[in-house]
Jmol script that loads the backbone (N, CA, C; Angstrom):
load data "model"
ATOM      1  N   UNK A   1       0.868  -0.867  -0.202  1.00  0.00           N
ATOM      2  CA  UNK A   1       0.084  -0.168  -0.112  1.00  0.00           C
ATOM      3  C   UNK A   1       1.193   1.380  -0.684  1.00  0.00           C
ATOM      4  N   UNK A   2       2.187   0.997   0.610  1.00  0.00           N
ATOM      5  CA  UNK A   2       2.724   2.591   0.424  1.00  0.00           C
ATOM      6  C   UNK A   2       2.965   3.112  -0.773  1.00  0.00           C
ATOM      7  N   UNK A   3       3.451   1.724  -1.231  1.00  0.00           N
ATOM      8  CA  UNK A   3       4.267   1.893  -2.639  1.00  0.00           C
ATOM      9  C   UNK A   3       3.584   3.004  -3.788  1.00  0.00           C
ATOM     10  N   UNK A   4       2.107   2.412  -3.465  1.00  0.00           N
ATOM     11  CA  UNK A   4       0.962   2.696  -3.979  1.00  0.00           C
ATOM     12  C   UNK A   4       0.542   4.155  -4.183  1.00  0.00           C
ATOM     13  N   UNK A   5       0.653   4.288  -2.513  1.00  0.00           N
ATOM     14  CA  UNK A   5       0.210   5.729  -2.038  1.00  0.00           C
ATOM     15  C   UNK A   5       1.198   6.950  -2.622  1.00  0.00           C
ATOM     16  N   UNK A   6       2.880   6.582  -2.589  1.00  0.00           N
ATOM     17  CA  UNK A   6       3.981   6.877  -2.475  1.00  0.00           C
ATOM     18  C   UNK A   6       3.419   8.001  -3.936  1.00  0.00           C
ATOM     19  N   UNK A   7       3.739   6.896  -5.241  1.00  0.00           N
ATOM     20  CA  UNK A   7       3.276   6.739  -6.616  1.00  0.00           C
ATOM     21  C   UNK A   7       2.223   8.084  -6.445  1.00  0.00           C
ATOM     22  N   UNK A   8       1.311   7.734  -5.652  1.00  0.00           N
ATOM     23  CA  UNK A   8      -0.250   8.789  -6.533  1.00  0.00           C
ATOM     24  C   UNK A   8       0.186  10.087  -6.091  1.00  0.00           C
ATOM     25  N   UNK A   9       0.858  10.145  -4.484  1.00  0.00           N
ATOM     26  CA  UNK A   9       1.599  11.226  -4.579  1.00  0.00           C
ATOM     27  C   UNK A   9       2.820  12.126  -5.089  1.00  0.00           C
ATOM     28  N   UNK A  10       3.146  11.555  -5.503  1.00  0.00           N
ATOM     29  CA  UNK A  10       4.629  11.820  -6.906  1.00  0.00           C
ATOM     30  C   UNK A  10       3.864  11.771  -7.758  1.00  0.00           C
ATOM     31  N   UNK A  11       3.146  11.152  -8.180  1.00  0.00           N
ATOM     32  CA  UNK A  11       2.229  11.708  -9.259  1.00  0.00           C
ATOM     33  C   UNK A  11       1.182  13.214  -9.330  1.00  0.00           C
ATOM     34  N   UNK A  12       0.811  13.380  -8.538  1.00  0.00           N
ATOM     35  CA  UNK A  12       0.241  14.090  -8.997  1.00  0.00           C
ATOM     36  C   UNK A  12       0.856  15.880  -7.735  1.00  0.00           C
ATOM     37  N   UNK A  13       2.443  15.759  -7.611  1.00  0.00           N
ATOM     38  CA  UNK A  13       3.314  16.665  -7.378  1.00  0.00           C
ATOM     39  C   UNK A  13       3.032  17.515  -8.522  1.00  0.00           C
ATOM     40  N   UNK A  14       4.394  18.793  -7.659  1.00  0.00           N
ATOM     41  CA  UNK A  14       4.627  19.696  -9.061  1.00  0.00           C
ATOM     42  C   UNK A  14       5.955  20.021 -10.090  1.00  0.00           C
ATOM     43  N   UNK A  15       6.362  17.839  -9.511  1.00  0.00           N
ATOM     44  CA  UNK A  15       7.649  18.182  -9.492  1.00  0.00           C
ATOM     45  C   UNK A  15       8.382  18.267 -10.863  1.00  0.00           C
ATOM     46  N   UNK A  16       9.382  19.027 -11.486  1.00  0.00           N
ATOM     47  CA  UNK A  16      10.110  18.911 -12.524  1.00  0.00           C
ATOM     48  C   UNK A  16      10.949  17.791 -13.607  1.00  0.00           C
ATOM     49  N   UNK A  17      11.285  17.526 -12.219  1.00  0.00           N
ATOM     50  CA  UNK A  17      11.750  16.232 -12.580  1.00  0.00           C
ATOM     51  C   UNK A  17      10.500  14.829 -13.218  1.00  0.00           C
ATOM     52  N   UNK A  18      10.810  13.652 -13.659  1.00  0.00           N
ATOM     53  CA  UNK A  18       9.584  13.594 -13.552  1.00  0.00           C
ATOM     54  C   UNK A  18      10.417  11.757 -13.965  1.00  0.00           C
ATOM     55  N   UNK A  19      11.146  11.199 -13.216  1.00  0.00           N
ATOM     56  CA  UNK A  19      11.773  10.205 -12.493  1.00  0.00           C
ATOM     57  C   UNK A  19      11.792   9.600 -11.673  1.00  0.00           C
ATOM     58  N   UNK A  20      11.168   8.328 -11.312  1.00  0.00           N
ATOM     59  CA  UNK A  20      11.116   8.411  -9.623  1.00  0.00           C
ATOM     60  C   UNK A  20      11.490   7.288  -9.513  1.00  0.00           C
ATOM     61  N   UNK A  21      12.534   6.349  -8.545  1.00  0.00           N
ATOM     62  CA  UNK A  21      12.911   5.805  -7.809  1.00  0.00           C
ATOM     63  C   UNK A  21      12.636   5.084  -7.201  1.00  0.00           C
ATOM     64  N   UNK A  22      11.905   4.054  -6.742  1.00  0.00           N
ATOM     65  CA  UNK A  22      11.220   3.521  -6.113  1.00  0.00           C
ATOM     66  C   UNK A  22      12.017   2.363  -5.236  1.00  0.00           C
ATOM     67  N   UNK A  23      12.554   2.748  -3.655  1.00  0.00           N
ATOM     68  CA  UNK A  23      13.222   1.804  -2.967  1.00  0.00           C
ATOM     69  C   UNK A  23      12.032   0.552  -2.257  1.00  0.00           C
ATOM     70  N   UNK A  24      12.231  -0.567  -2.325  1.00  0.00           N
ATOM     71  CA  UNK A  24      11.603  -1.064  -0.776  1.00  0.00           C
ATOM     72  C   UNK A  24      12.164  -2.504  -0.700  1.00  0.00           C
ATOM     73  N   UNK A  25      11.977  -2.828   0.620  1.00  0.00           N
ATOM     74  CA  UNK A  25      13.074  -3.743   0.740  1.00  0.00           C
ATOM     75  C   UNK A  25      12.510  -5.145   0.902  1.00  0.00           C
ATOM     76  N   UNK A  26      11.281  -5.121   0.318  1.00  0.00           N
ATOM     77  CA  UNK A  26      10.064  -5.416   0.137  1.00  0.00           C
ATOM     78  C   UNK A  26      10.280  -7.356  -1.321  1.00  0.00           C
ATOM     79  N   UNK A  27      11.289  -7.924  -1.369  1.00  0.00           N
ATOM     80  CA  UNK A  27      11.933  -8.455  -2.433  1.00  0.00           C
ATOM     81  C   UNK A  27      10.343  -9.195  -3.310  1.00  0.00           C
ATOM     82  N   UNK A  28       9.612  -9.905  -2.275  1.00  0.00           N
ATOM     83  CA  UNK A  28       8.389 -10.191  -3.129  1.00  0.00           C
ATOM     84  C   UNK A  28       7.399  -9.300  -3.875  1.00  0.00           C
ATOM     85  N   UNK A  29       7.083  -7.809  -3.123  1.00  0.00           N
ATOM     86  CA  UNK A  29       6.830  -6.607  -4.063  1.00  0.00           C
ATOM     87  C   UNK A  29       7.634  -6.876  -5.608  1.00  0.00           C
ATOM     88  N   UNK A  30       8.669  -7.098  -5.975  1.00  0.00           N
ATOM     89  CA  UNK A  30       9.224  -6.957  -6.683  1.00  0.00           C
ATOM     90  C   UNK A  30       9.173  -7.830  -7.649  1.00  0.00           C
ATOM     91  N   UNK A  31       8.813  -9.391  -7.466  1.00  0.00           N
ATOM     92  CA  UNK A  31       8.579  -9.981  -7.821  1.00  0.00           C
ATOM     93  C   UNK A  31       7.966 -10.293  -7.854  1.00  0.00           C
ATOM     94  N   UNK A  32       6.534  -9.996  -7.720  1.00  0.00           N
ATOM     95  CA  UNK A  32       5.160  -9.861  -8.121  1.00  0.00           C
ATOM     96  C   UNK A  32       4.946  -8.923  -9.173  1.00  0.00           C
ATOM     97  N   UNK A  33       5.477  -7.800  -9.166  1.00  0.00           N
ATOM     98  CA  UNK A  33       5.212  -6.567 -10.041  1.00  0.00           C
ATOM     99  C   UNK A  33       5.857  -7.349 -11.477  1.00  0.00           C
ATOM    100  N   UNK A  34       7.259  -7.962 -10.884  1.00  0.00           N
ATOM    101  CA  UNK A  34       7.848  -8.130 -12.580  1.00  0.00           C
ATOM    102  C   UNK A  34       6.826  -9.905 -12.950  1.00  0.00           C
ATOM    103  N   UNK A  35       5.913 -10.455 -12.440  1.00  0.00           N
ATOM    104  CA  UNK A  35       5.645 -11.218 -12.957  1.00  0.00           C
ATOM    105  C   UNK A  35       3.873 -11.062 -13.148  1.00  0.00           C
ATOM    106  N   UNK A  36       3.518 -11.371 -14.221  1.00  0.00           N
ATOM    107  CA  UNK A  36       2.677 -10.876 -14.521  1.00  0.00           C
ATOM    108  C   UNK A  36       1.406 -11.858 -14.650  1.00  0.00           C
ATOM    109  N   UNK A  37       2.212 -13.314 -14.786  1.00  0.00           N
ATOM    110  CA  UNK A  37       0.908 -13.937 -14.189  1.00  0.00           C
ATOM    111  C   UNK A  37       0.231 -14.225 -13.106  1.00  0.00           C
ATOM    112  N   UNK A  38       1.375 -13.410 -11.793  1.00  0.00           N
ATOM    113  CA  UNK A  38       0.604 -13.297 -10.828  1.00  0.00           C
ATOM    114  C   UNK A  38       0.064 -12.359 -10.464  1.00  0.00           C
ATOM    115  N   UNK A  39      -1.055 -12.646  -9.350  1.00  0.00           N
ATOM    116  CA  UNK A  39      -2.298 -11.123  -9.645  1.00  0.00           C
ATOM    117  C   UNK A  39      -2.665 -11.386  -8.114  1.00  0.00           C
ATOM    118  N   UNK A  40      -2.517  -9.900  -7.675  1.00  0.00           N
ATOM    119  CA  UNK A  40      -2.793  -9.606  -6.379  1.00  0.00           C
ATOM    120  C   UNK A  40      -4.044  -7.996  -6.401  1.00  0.00           C
ATOM    121  N   UNK A  41      -4.828  -8.085  -5.456  1.00  0.00           N
ATOM    122  CA  UNK A  41      -5.233  -6.512  -5.793  1.00  0.00           C
ATOM    123  C   UNK A  41      -4.467  -5.353  -5.732  1.00  0.00           C
ATOM    124  N   UNK A  42      -3.470  -5.791  -4.538  1.00  0.00           N
ATOM    125  CA  UNK A  42      -2.579  -4.056  -5.007  1.00  0.00           C
ATOM    126  C   UNK A  42      -1.041  -4.230  -5.585  1.00  0.00           C
ATOM    127  N   UNK A  43      -0.752  -5.702  -5.846  1.00  0.00           N
ATOM    128  CA  UNK A  43      -0.397  -5.491  -6.731  1.00  0.00           C
ATOM    129  C   UNK A  43      -0.138  -5.101  -8.017  1.00  0.00           C
ATOM    130  N   UNK A  44      -2.298  -5.507  -8.644  1.00  0.00           N
ATOM    131  CA  UNK A  44      -2.399  -5.013 -10.002  1.00  0.00           C
ATOM    132  C   UNK A  44      -2.683  -2.802  -9.786  1.00  0.00           C
ATOM    133  N   UNK A  45      -3.323  -2.503  -8.553  1.00  0.00           N
ATOM    134  CA  UNK A  45      -3.039  -1.318  -8.036  1.00  0.00           C
ATOM    135  C   UNK A  45      -2.150  -0.437  -8.955  1.00  0.00           C
ATOM    136  N   UNK A  46      -0.744  -0.806  -7.986  1.00  0.00           N
ATOM    137  CA  UNK A  46       0.569  -0.405  -8.584  1.00  0.00           C
ATOM    138  C   UNK A  46       1.093  -0.354  -9.665  1.00  0.00           C
ATOM    139  N   UNK A  47       0.509  -1.482 -11.072  1.00  0.00           N
ATOM    140  CA  UNK A  47       0.796  -1.826 -11.990  1.00  0.00           C
ATOM    141  C   UNK A  47       0.326  -0.404 -13.091  1.00  0.00           C
ATOM    142  N   UNK A  48      -0.842  -0.797 -12.420  1.00  0.00           N
ATOM    143  CA  UNK A  48      -1.539   0.123 -13.254  1.00  0.00           C
ATOM    144  C   UNK A  48      -1.243   1.864 -12.772  1.00  0.00           C
ATOM    145  N   UNK A  49      -0.753   1.770 -11.759  1.00  0.00           N
ATOM    146  CA  UNK A  49      -0.528   3.297 -11.387  1.00  0.00           C
ATOM    147  C   UNK A  49       0.969   4.017 -12.251  1.00  0.00           C
ATOM    148  N   UNK A  50       1.483   2.763 -13.378  1.00  0.00           N
ATOM    149  CA  UNK A  50       3.204   2.804 -13.131  1.00  0.00           C
ATOM    150  C   UNK A  50       2.583   2.780 -14.666  1.00  0.00           C
ATOM    151  N   UNK A  51       1.307   2.450 -15.249  1.00  0.00           N
ATOM    152  CA  UNK A  51       1.500   2.189 -16.658  1.00  0.00           C
ATOM    153  C   UNK A  51       0.770   3.623 -16.846  1.00  0.00           C
ATOM    154  N   UNK A  52      -0.390   4.449 -15.942  1.00  0.00           N
ATOM    155  CA  UNK A  52      -0.492   5.655 -16.191  1.00  0.00           C
ATOM    156  C   UNK A  52       0.334   6.763 -15.626  1.00  0.00           C
ATOM    157  N   UNK A  53       1.681   6.444 -15.114  1.00  0.00           N
ATOM    158  CA  UNK A  53       2.634   7.523 -14.563  1.00  0.00           C
ATOM    159  C   UNK A  53       2.933   7.139 -15.944  1.00  0.00           C
ATOM    160  N   UNK A  54       3.617   6.303 -16.574  1.00  0.00           N
ATOM    161  CA  UNK A  54       4.281   6.135 -17.927  1.00  0.00           C
ATOM    162  C   UNK A  54       3.562   6.988 -19.278  1.00  0.00           C
ATOM    163  N   UNK A  55       2.958   6.688 -19.083  1.00  0.00           N
ATOM    164  CA  UNK A  55       1.792   7.569 -19.946  1.00  0.00           C
ATOM    165  C   UNK A  55       1.765   8.753 -20.112  1.00  0.00           C
ATOM    166  N   UNK A  56       1.963   9.401 -19.182  1.00  0.00           N
ATOM    167  CA  UNK A  56       1.953  11.072 -18.199  1.00  0.00           C
ATOM    168  C   UNK A  56       3.427  11.652 -18.514  1.00  0.00           C
ATOM    169  N   UNK A  57       4.408  10.457 -19.334  1.00  0.00           N
ATOM    170  CA  UNK A  57       6.061  10.581 -19.362  1.00  0.00           C
ATOM    171  C   UNK A  57       7.067  10.874 -17.995  1.00  0.00           C
ATOM    172  N   UNK A  58       6.102   9.767 -17.068  1.00  0.00           N
ATOM    173  CA  UNK A  58       7.050   9.082 -16.348  1.00  0.00           C
ATOM    174  C   UNK A  58       7.917   8.185 -15.986  1.00  0.00           C
ATOM    175  N   UNK A  59       9.260   8.145 -15.689  1.00  0.00           N
ATOM    176  CA  UNK A  59       9.863   7.152 -16.130  1.00  0.00           C
ATOM    177  C   UNK A  59       9.398   7.032 -14.213  1.00  0.00           C
ATOM    178  N   UNK A  60       9.533   5.094 -14.165  1.00  0.00           N
ATOM    179  CA  UNK A  60       9.410   4.702 -12.566  1.00  0.00           C
ATOM    180  C   UNK A  60       9.661   3.226 -12.645  1.00  0.00           C
ATOM    181  N   UNK A  61      10.752   3.436 -11.422  1.00  0.00           N
ATOM    182  CA  UNK A  61      12.046   2.229 -11.382  1.00  0.00           C
ATOM    183  C   UNK A  61      11.655   2.080  -9.936  1.00  0.00           C
ATOM    184  N   UNK A  62      11.564   0.460  -9.807  1.00  0.00           N
ATOM    185  CA  UNK A  62      12.141  -0.196  -8.633  1.00  0.00           C
ATOM    186  C   UNK A  62      12.947  -1.081  -7.799  1.00  0.00           C
ATOM    187  N   UNK A  63      13.719  -0.469  -6.674  1.00  0.00           N
ATOM    188  CA  UNK A  63      15.056  -1.725  -6.471  1.00  0.00           C
ATOM    189  C   UNK A  63      14.844  -1.938  -5.699  1.00  0.00           C
ATOM    190  N   UNK A  64      15.378  -3.263  -4.573  1.00  0.00           N
ATOM    191  CA  UNK A  64      15.271  -3.482  -2.967  1.00  0.00           C
ATOM    192  C   UNK A  64      16.875  -2.655  -2.546  1.00  0.00           C
ATOM    193  N   UNK A  65      16.384  -2.562  -1.361  1.00  0.00           N
ATOM    194  CA  UNK A  65      17.433  -2.381  -0.086  1.00  0.00           C
ATOM    195  C   UNK A  65      16.817  -3.283   0.748  1.00  0.00           C
ATOM    196  N   UNK A  66      18.358  -3.900   1.322  1.00  0.00           N
ATOM    197  CA  UNK A  66      17.989  -4.307   2.802  1.00  0.00           C
ATOM    198  C   UNK A  66      17.359  -3.338   3.878  1.00  0.00           C
ATOM    199  N   UNK A  67      16.714  -4.477   4.269  1.00  0.00           N
ATOM    200  CA  UNK A  67      15.307  -3.556   6.067  1.00  0.00           C
ATOM    201  C   UNK A  67      16.556  -3.610   7.095  1.00  0.00           C
ATOM    202  N   UNK A  68      16.733  -2.827   7.293  1.00  0.00           N
ATOM    203  CA  UNK A  68      17.021  -2.568   8.981  1.00  0.00           C
ATOM    204  C   UNK A  68      18.257  -2.600   8.761  1.00  0.00           C
ATOM    205  N   UNK A  69      19.113  -1.906   7.714  1.00  0.00           N
ATOM    206  CA  UNK A  69      20.378  -1.632   7.235  1.00  0.00           C
ATOM    207  C   UNK A  69      20.673   0.028   7.753  1.00  0.00           C
ATOM    208  N   UNK A  70      19.891   0.683   8.374  1.00  0.00           N
ATOM    209  CA  UNK A  70      19.994   1.745   7.992  1.00  0.00           C
ATOM    210  C   UNK A  70      19.815   3.466   7.154  1.00  0.00           C
ATOM    211  N   UNK A  71      19.403   2.185   6.359  1.00  0.00           N
ATOM    212  CA  UNK A  71      18.857   3.682   4.667  1.00  0.00           C
ATOM    213  C   UNK A  71      17.793   4.504   5.843  1.00  0.00           C
ATOM    214  N   UNK A  72      18.126   5.500   5.687  1.00  0.00           N
ATOM    215  CA  UNK A  72      17.373   7.018   6.459  1.00  0.00           C
ATOM    216  C   UNK A  72      16.045   7.014   5.514  1.00  0.00           C
ATOM    217  N   UNK A  73      15.672   6.816   5.013  1.00  0.00           N
ATOM    218  CA  UNK A  73      14.229   6.306   3.770  1.00  0.00           C
ATOM    219  C   UNK A  73      13.550   5.582   4.525  1.00  0.00           C
ATOM    220  N   UNK A  74      14.287   4.227   4.624  1.00  0.00           N
ATOM    221  CA  UNK A  74      13.755   2.934   5.116  1.00  0.00           C
ATOM    222  C   UNK A  74      13.670   3.204   6.318  1.00  0.00           C
ATOM    223  N   UNK A  75      14.332   3.411   7.256  1.00  0.00           N
ATOM    224  CA  UNK A  75      13.736   4.024   8.550  1.00  0.00           C
ATOM    225  C   UNK A  75      12.738   4.407   8.674  1.00  0.00           C
ATOM    226  N   UNK A  76      12.478   5.242   8.344  1.00  0.00           N
ATOM    227  CA  UNK A  76      11.316   6.537   8.451  1.00  0.00           C
ATOM    228  C   UNK A  76      10.283   6.256   8.021  1.00  0.00           C
ATOM    229  N   UNK A  77      10.367   5.542   6.497  1.00  0.00           N
ATOM    230  CA  UNK A  77       8.615   4.601   6.060  1.00  0.00           C
ATOM    231  C   UNK A  77       9.002   3.258   6.898  1.00  0.00           C
ATOM    232  N   UNK A  78       9.479   2.571   8.130  1.00  0.00           N
ATOM    233  CA  UNK A  78       9.193   2.088   9.010  1.00  0.00           C
ATOM    234  C   UNK A  78       8.779   2.190  10.167  1.00  0.00           C
ATOM    235  N   UNK A  79       9.014   3.790  10.495  1.00  0.00           N
ATOM    236  CA  UNK A  79       8.726   4.017  11.560  1.00  0.00           C
ATOM    237  C   UNK A  79       7.324   4.914  11.656  1.00  0.00           C
ATOM    238  N   UNK A  80       6.866   5.274   9.658  1.00  0.00           N
ATOM    239  CA  UNK A  80       5.720   5.891   9.712  1.00  0.00           C
ATOM    240  C   UNK A  80       4.603   4.466   9.726  1.00  0.00           C
ATOM    241  N   UNK A  81       4.812   3.344   9.124  1.00  0.00           N
ATOM    242  CA  UNK A  81       4.533   2.694   9.225  1.00  0.00           C
ATOM    243  C   UNK A  81       3.770   2.678  10.553  1.00  0.00           C
ATOM    244  N   UNK A  82       4.619   1.964  11.213  1.00  0.00           N
ATOM    245  CA  UNK A  82       4.375   1.889  12.468  1.00  0.00           C
ATOM    246  C   UNK A  82       3.040   2.665  13.177  1.00  0.00           C
ATOM    247  N   UNK A  83       3.989   3.921  13.378  1.00  0.00           N
ATOM    248  CA  UNK A  83       2.772   5.331  13.976  1.00  0.00           C
ATOM    249  C   UNK A  83       1.290   5.470  13.216  1.00  0.00           C
ATOM    250  N   UNK A  84       1.322   5.596  11.674  1.00  0.00           N
ATOM    251  CA  UNK A  84      -0.216   4.392  11.331  1.00  0.00           C
ATOM    252  C   UNK A  84      -0.921   3.854  11.824  1.00  0.00           C
ATOM    253  N   UNK A  85      -0.704   2.898  11.631  1.00  0.00           N
ATOM    254  CA  UNK A  85      -1.097   2.296  13.205  1.00  0.00           C
ATOM    255  C   UNK A  85      -1.707   1.990  14.171  1.00  0.00           C
ATOM    256  N   UNK A  86      -1.352   2.840  14.933  1.00  0.00           N
ATOM    257  CA  UNK A  86      -1.189   2.979  15.956  1.00  0.00           C
ATOM    258  C   UNK A  86      -2.504   3.938  15.598  1.00  0.00           C
ATOM    259  N   UNK A  87      -3.727   4.487  16.597  1.00  0.00           N
ATOM    260  CA  UNK A  87      -4.601   5.403  16.225  1.00  0.00           C
ATOM    261  C   UNK A  87      -3.840   6.764  17.027  1.00  0.00           C
ATOM    262  N   UNK A  88      -4.626   7.788  16.059  1.00  0.00           N
ATOM    263  CA  UNK A  88      -4.599   9.238  16.716  1.00  0.00           C
ATOM    264  C   UNK A  88      -2.856  10.151  16.309  1.00  0.00           C
ATOM    265  N   UNK A  89      -2.805   9.503  15.067  1.00  0.00           N
ATOM    266  CA  UNK A  89      -1.168   9.449  14.780  1.00  0.00           C
ATOM    267  C   UNK A  89      -1.111  11.123  13.566  1.00  0.00           C
ATOM    268  N   UNK A  90      -1.846  11.436  13.446  1.00  0.00           N
ATOM    269  CA  UNK A  90      -2.085  12.215  12.265  1.00  0.00           C
ATOM    270  C   UNK A  90      -1.149  13.236  12.584  1.00  0.00           C
ATOM    271  N   UNK A  91      -1.041  14.071  13.832  1.00  0.00           N
ATOM    272  CA  UNK A  91      -0.261  15.452  13.746  1.00  0.00           C
ATOM    273  C   UNK A  91       1.542  14.635  13.795  1.00  0.00           C
ATOM    274  N   UNK A  92       2.341  13.480  14.054  1.00  0.00           N
ATOM    275  CA  UNK A  92       3.543  13.297  14.234  1.00  0.00           C
ATOM    276  C   UNK A  92       3.292  12.792  12.755  1.00  0.00           C
ATOM    277  N   UNK A  93       2.907  12.129  12.120  1.00  0.00           N
ATOM    278  CA  UNK A  93       2.454  11.604  10.796  1.00  0.00           C
ATOM    279  C   UNK A  93       3.556  12.849   9.887  1.00  0.00           C
ATOM    280  N   UNK A  94       2.387  14.228  10.136  1.00  0.00           N
ATOM    281  CA  UNK A  94       2.644  14.812   8.539  1.00  0.00           C
ATOM    282  C   UNK A  94       4.006  16.177   9.587  1.00  0.00           C
ATOM    283  N   UNK A  95       4.392  15.841  11.136  1.00  0.00           N
ATOM    284  CA  UNK A  95       5.433  16.390  10.677  1.00  0.00           C
ATOM    285  C   UNK A  95       6.818  15.723  10.407  1.00  0.00           C
ATOM    286  N   UNK A  96       6.707  14.290  10.628  1.00  0.00           N
ATOM    287  CA  UNK A  96       7.581  13.190  10.114  1.00  0.00           C
ATOM    288  C   UNK A  96       7.419  14.010   8.183  1.00  0.00           C
ATOM    289  N   UNK A  97       6.414  13.860   7.958  1.00  0.00           N
ATOM    290  CA  UNK A  97       6.593  13.812   6.811  1.00  0.00           C
ATOM    291  C   UNK A  97       7.792  15.647   6.226  1.00  0.00           C
ATOM    292  N   UNK A  98       7.532  16.197   7.012  1.00  0.00           N
ATOM    293  CA  UNK A  98       7.820  17.490   6.826  1.00  0.00           C
ATOM    294  C   UNK A  98       9.647  17.091   6.695  1.00  0.00           C
ATOM    295  N   UNK A  99      10.016  17.181   7.719  1.00  0.00           N
ATOM    296  CA  UNK A  99      10.517  16.556   8.230  1.00  0.00           C
ATOM    297  C   UNK A  99      12.436  15.801   7.326  1.00  0.00           C
ATOM    298  N   UNK A 100      11.299  14.710   6.553  1.00  0.00           N
ATOM    299  CA  UNK A 100      11.616  13.720   5.147  1.00  0.00           C
ATOM    300  C   UNK A 100      11.587  14.756   3.801  1.00  0.00           C
ATOM    301  N   UNK A 101      10.817  15.768   3.860  1.00  0.00           N
ATOM    302  CA  UNK A 101      11.214  17.041   3.080  1.00  0.00           C
ATOM    303  C   UNK A 101      10.098  16.479   1.720  1.00  0.00           C
ATOM    304  N   UNK A 102       9.242  15.810   2.142  1.00  0.00           N
ATOM    305  CA  UNK A 102       8.068  15.529   1.726  1.00  0.00           C
ATOM    306  C   UNK A 102       6.599  16.533   1.871  1.00  0.00           C
ATOM    307  N   UNK A 103       6.598  17.627   0.432  1.00  0.00           N
ATOM    308  CA  UNK A 103       5.315  18.615   1.315  1.00  0.00           C
ATOM    309  C   UNK A 103       4.758  17.850   0.155  1.00  0.00           C
TER     310      UNK A 103
END
end "model"
wireframe off; spacefill off
backbone 0.3
color backbone group
């Protein structure tokens, strides 16, 4: 879900650069995205979003990174996911978004 939400956010941002590199620590997600014979609802939504973005001249690429290896963005994503799972944390999430540079 995080990949889909990130792509949606990026797609409608006013970015001059139309290149997106999505880092994920989920090998299974990358494998499912590459294997057109495998279907899950969320994977299909991500595929459709990528296709839509490519039609708008976006270049979207995916790359795997090791989890819990000190990658700032990955650690922040883990923290935000944990906070999002707890009730009433929207103010903290907004604070983290600003600190990460996502507006």
